[in-house]
N, C-alpha and C positions, 0 to 999 in steps of 0.2 A: 568426464564430469559434466553434469548438466549446468545450464546457465539460466538464471532468472532475469526477467526484465520488468520494469515498471514504466508505463507510458502515460503521458497526459497530452491530449490534443483537443483543439477546438475545431468542430466541423459543422455541417448543416444539421438542422433538426431531423431531417429525413435519414441522413447517414447515421446519426447517433441512435435514433430509434431502431433502425434496421440492425445495427451492431448489437444492441441490447436484446432485442427480440429473437435474433438469429445468430447466436454467438459462435465463435470458432469452435470446431471440434477436432480432436486429434485424429479421428479416422479420415478426415479429408484435408488435413493441413500437415504436410510432411514435416517431421521433426518436432512437432508440438506435443508436449506431454499434457498440459492442461492450461486453460486460460480463464480468468474471471474478467468479464467486461461489465463495467458499471458506469453510472452517471456520477461525474465528479461534483464536489461541492465544498463549501468552506467549513472547516472544523467548527463545531459549536453552533451551527445554524439550525433552524427548524427543519424538520424532515418533510412534513406534508405541506409543501408549498409548490406552486407550478414549476419553478425552475428545477426542482428535484425530480418531478414527475416526468418532465419532458425538457431536458437540458441539451445544450450543444457541446458541453464539455464532457468528455468521457475519459475514464481511467481504465487501463488494462494491466493486470498483473498476470504474468505468464511464465511458464517453465518450458525450456527447450532442451532437446537431447544434446545439441551442440550449437555452437555459435554460427556455423555455416548455415544451419537450418533457419535461424533468425534472419541472417543476411538475405537469404533467398526469399523468405516471406516478405520482407520489407521492400524488396526490389520488384517482386513479381505478382504478389497477391493484391487484389483490389483494395482490401481493407488494410493490408500492410503498407500500401502506398499512402493511404490516409494517415496512418500512424507515423509514417516517416516524415510527415510535414510538421509534426509536433515535437515534443521533448521526450526523451527516455533515458533511463540509466540501466546499465547492465550490472548484475549483482552475483556474488558468490555467497552461498549459504554458510552461516556461522552457527546458529543455534535456534532451537524451537521450544516453545512452551505450548502445551495443549496439542490438539490435532485437528485436521480438516481433511475432508475427502477430496479426491481429484489429483492433488499434487503427489509427487514421489519425493518425500523428504528423507534424507539420510538420518538413520537412527543415531549415529555417532556425530556429535558436534565437531566442527572444525576448530581446532585450537589456533587462535591468532592473538597476538599481543598488540591490541589496537586501543589501549586505554586512552590515548590522546589522538586517535585518528577518527575521521568521519565514519559514521555508521548509519545504516538505514533500518528503520523499524516498520514492519507492516503487520497490522492486525486484520484478521478476517473472521467473521462470525456469521453463523446461521441462527437467526433469532427465533425464540419462542414468541409467537405473536402476542399471546396474552401477557407476556412480561415486558412488552415494549414501553408502556408508560413508566414502569419502574426503572427500566434501562435508561430512558431519556433523563429521568430525574438524577441518576447517579453518573451517567456517561457524559452528558453535555459539559458539566464542570471540568471533567478530565480533558475533553477535547479543547476547551478554552485554555486550560493549563498548557497543553502542548502547543496550541496555535500561538499563544502570546509569549512563550518561553524565549528568553534571549539567546539560547543556544540552539534553536532550531533554524536551519537554513531554508527549509521548504516543508510545508505540511499541508495536507488536504484530507478530506474524507470522501467516501463514495458509497453508492447504494445501488442495489438491483432489487427492485420490489418483487416479491413481498418480504423476503427474509434476509437477504445478504447485506451486511454492512461492513465497511472496511475503513481503516485509517492508514495513512502513509506519512512518514516523517523522516527527514534527514537531519542528523545531529552533528554538531561540530566535533564531538568526540563521544566515545563509548562512556566515558566517565560522566559527561553531562547528562546523557540519557539515563544511566543507572541512578544517578543522584535524583533525577526527577521521579523515577519509579519508586525509590525508597523514601521520598519526601524530604530530601536534603537540599533541594534547590533554594537559592536565596530569592524567592518570589513570594507574592502574597498567597496565602492558603496553600502551602507546598504539599500538604498531605491529601490532596484531592484524589490522587491515583490510589494511594493506599486505602483510603476509605471506600472507594468504589470496588476494589478487589475484595475487601472484607465482606461487602454486601453480596458480591457475586459468589463468594465461597459459602455464604450463608444460604443463598437460594439462587441458583444459576439463571442468568437471562437467556442462555443459548443452549441449543442442543449440539452444536459444534462451535469450537472457538480455538484459534491459535494466534500466538504472537511469534513472529519470525524476525530474526536479526541477520543482517547481511553486511558484507563489505562491498562498497561500490567500486566497480572496476573501470567504468567508463561512463561518460555523459555525452549525449548527442542532441543537437537541436537547441531550441530556446522555449521558454515558458513565460508568458506575460512580459515579454521583452528582456528576459534575463537568460544569460547563458553562463557557463562556467560557474554554476551554482555550488558545486562540490569542490572544495579546495584540495590541492595536493594529490590529485590523481596521477599516479606515476605511469599507468598503462591504460590506454583506451580499450583494449581487448584482452581476451584470455590468451 
């Protein structure tokens, strides 16, 4: 069974730019299935600002054939050693909506009874550039909903120009996340997500889009001075 990872790290401008311009490839990274390397940013923030175009914070979402390949990469690859200085979580796939190229996603969802356990949600989209203004109008309120939600443990967005946009969030429980999705959260304007999905169904913003749900298996390192962000992890590895 493959393993997914999500990494956040602060590095130099040069290292970040090199990572985004010359991303990891499976052909020369043993055990890597696919990786998306992006500039990290705050959910709900403006897109076209200098910190997004050339930032020192990077996010990496990757799929590996096995955990041993990930361990070798973090210990021996120059970029892996940079990522190892940051924070990452190791994930097992649960469910997918939509589709995206590059990753090898199981068609059958993994059945897990995690109603009251932490879950990780990742969205990944390839934008239709002409739809970007409309996407920002509908999408930024949703990002702010996730960012400010009392049940999120960590949330961020990321971008790789010109087309790739992603979000990452850790939720205290699957129920809290699905309540947000369905507009049942006890927060101001709880139906922002539903409204945005209706608009997307009316006229899509993307030519590829997926939402992925994962069970977190382990957490490593720290982010912004925080560690042990995800509670009740019973096993750090597969």
